[in-house]
C-alpha positions, -999 to +999 in steps of 0.1 A: +000+000+000+011+036-007+009+053+027+028+084+014+014+116+001+028+112-035+018+088-062+042+059-069+050+053-106+066+023-123+068-001-094+089-031-102+094-063-082+126-081-076+136-111-056+167-127-041+164-165-037+187-195-034+203-208-066+180-224-091+148-211-074+123-190-093+099-162-083+072-149-105+050-119-095+014-113-105+012-086-117+049-083-126+048-044-123+024-016-114+025+014-136+008+038-110-002+035-074-019+066-061-013+080-026-035+062+000-043+032-023-031-003-022-030-032-047-025-069-041+006-085-056+012-123-055+046-138-055+049-174-065+081-190-052+093-223-067+121-242-050+147-261-069+136-298-073+169-308-057+166-285-027+174-301+006+148-300+035+153-270+056+145-233+060+156-207+034+153-169+032+135-153+003+139-116-001+113-097-021+117-060-031+093-034-045+112-007-062+104+027-079+128+053-092+123+072-059+121+046-032+121+009-024+107-015+002+121-049+011+107-079+030+124-111+040+104-144+043+114-177+057+104-206+034+104-242+047+112-270+023+100-304+033+109-337+017+085-365+009+080-392+035+082-417+006+119-422+010+115-427+047+091-455+040+114-470+014+143-469+039+122-486+066+112-513+041+148-520+033+158-523+070+129-547+076+139-568+045+175-570+057+164-580+092+141-608+078+170-619+055+194-621+084+168-640+105+163-666+077+200-669+072+206-678+109+176-702+108+190-721+078+227-722+087+224-718+125+252-706+146+284-724+140 
């Protein structure tokens, strides 16, 4: 929102994100925002498909020729539980295999 007393012209949006991440803005710029008015802007952040689970900082900036405003957001990346299930299945299969091996050959 434009809380100042002057109109803001040619507002552009910028981002600073980790490598191979993308940010798209909707709309991608605002030609004019009159004093006292506001306009909703959506930022779509897409993490790299190889991003590790964890928290990352995404910096979004709105800039005009006269001024700028910046906001930092913490973005959490979570991994699928699928690989945890696969790992557990492998451990169970190995345990069953060892049990069967000791049953067949016994302790010598």
